[in-house]
C-alpha positions as CSV (number, residue, x, y, z in Angstrom):
1,M,84.8,161.5,81.2
2,V,81.1,160.9,82.2
3,K,79.9,157.5,83.5
4,L,77.0,155.6,81.8
5,S,73.6,156.2,83.3
6,D,71.6,153.2,84.4
7,G,69.4,153.4,81.3
8,T,72.5,153.4,79.1
9,W,73.9,150.3,80.8
10,E,70.5,148.6,80.5
11,R,70.3,149.0,76.8
12,L,74.0,148.1,76.3
13,K,73.6,144.9,78.2
14,K,70.6,144.0,76.0
15,L,72.5,144.6,72.8
16,F,76.1,143.4,73.5
17,S,77.3,140.0,74.5
18,A,78.9,139.7,78.0
19,E,82.4,139.6,76.5
20,N,81.9,142.8,74.5
21,Q,80.0,144.9,77.1
22,N,83.0,146.4,78.7
23,E,84.6,147.4,75.5
24,A,81.3,149.0,74.4
25,A,81.0,150.8,77.7
26,T,84.6,152.1,77.5
27,L,84.0,153.3,74.0
28,L,80.9,155.3,75.0
29,I,82.6,156.7,78.1
30,K,85.7,157.8,76.5
31,E,84.6,158.8,73.0
32,C,80.9,159.6,73.2
33,G,80.6,161.9,76.1
34,N,81.7,165.4,77.0
35,N,84.1,165.4,74.1
36,L,81.2,165.6,71.7
37,P,80.6,169.1,70.2
38,F,78.4,171.4,72.3
39,L,78.0,168.7,75.1
40,E,81.0,169.7,77.2
41,N,79.0,170.2,80.4
42,A,76.5,167.4,79.8
43,N,76.0,164.8,82.5
44,E,75.2,161.0,82.0
45,Y,71.4,161.7,81.6
46,Q,71.9,164.6,79.1
47,L,74.1,162.3,77.1
48,E,71.6,159.4,76.9
49,R,70.0,160.7,73.7
50,F,73.4,160.5,71.9
51,R,74.6,157.3,73.5
52,F,71.3,155.5,72.9
53,A,71.5,156.6,69.3
54,A,74.9,155.1,69.0
55,L,73.8,152.0,70.6
56,K,70.8,151.7,68.4
57,L,72.9,152.1,65.2
58,S,75.4,149.5,66.5
59,D,72.8,146.7,66.6
60,G,75.1,145.0,69.1
61,D,78.2,145.1,66.8
62,I,81.3,146.8,68.3
63,N,82.5,148.0,64.9
64,K,79.2,149.5,64.1
65,L,79.3,151.2,67.5
66,L,82.6,152.7,66.7
67,D,81.2,154.0,63.4
68,A,78.3,155.6,65.2
69,V,80.6,157.2,67.7
70,I,82.8,158.6,64.9
71,L,79.6,160.0,63.3
72,A,78.7,161.6,66.7
73,Q,82.1,163.2,67.0
74,R,81.7,164.8,63.5
75,D,78.1,165.9,64.0
76,G,75.7,164.6,66.7
77,R,72.7,165.8,64.7
78,D,73.5,163.2,61.9
79,L,73.8,160.6,64.5
80,L,70.3,161.5,65.9
81,M,68.8,161.7,62.4
82,R,70.1,158.2,61.4
83,A,68.8,156.7,64.7
84,G,65.4,158.4,64.4
85,F,65.8,160.5,67.5
86,A,66.1,163.9,65.8
87,N,62.5,165.0,65.7
88,S,61.7,164.4,69.4
89,V,63.8,165.0,72.4
90,T,62.1,162.1,74.1
91,A,62.1,159.5,71.3
92,H,65.3,157.8,72.7
93,E,63.5,157.1,76.0
94,K,61.1,154.7,74.4
95,W,63.7,152.7,72.5
96,L,64.5,149.2,73.7
97,T,62.6,149.6,77.0
98,S,60.8,146.2,77.1
């Protein structure tokens, strides 16, 4: 399991209410990390693109986050496409920064 980066925590806290933040974090740590296809050796910063995409699709709803994580587990490329992060490896860095 790979911890969340500071950037992931920052975005998670902006999207989820205080009572849902731990559940969302646990879901990302346990289900949207090194267990994703081709990301077995990724660290918390290399996982940001996928975790940010899941957070973006969640819109702060834990059930939508679960759906996004399931999509990532099937094919991370589909997750990136839906979130609008597929055409640039840095697009996720600009999302929800202000």
